[in-house]
C-alpha positions, 0 to 999 in steps of 0.5 A: 754047863753054866749060863752067862748071867748077861744072857739071863738078863737079856732074856728077861729084858726081852721077855718083859718088853714083849709082854709089855707090848702085848699088854698095850696091844690088848688095850688098843685092840679093845678100844678099836673094837669098841669104836668099830662096834659103836660105828656099826651100831650107829650106821645100823640104827640110822639105816633102819630108822632113817632109811639111809640105804646103801648109797648113803653108806657108800657116800659116807665111806667115800667122805671118810676116806678122803678126810681120814686117809 
């Protein structure tokens, strides 16, 4: 049984699109993890050194949710 050349081209094109998308997602995920780590570190340091407390963290969260829906 012979496979249609267009079928092979379609599989190749779809595979390439999937792989490119996965590669871009890895880069995006890496950036997002770096952002979250930095934010967590910032909050952690300020919570310990400046004694923010849980209410301050909740207020910051509420403010950010309003400004960045």
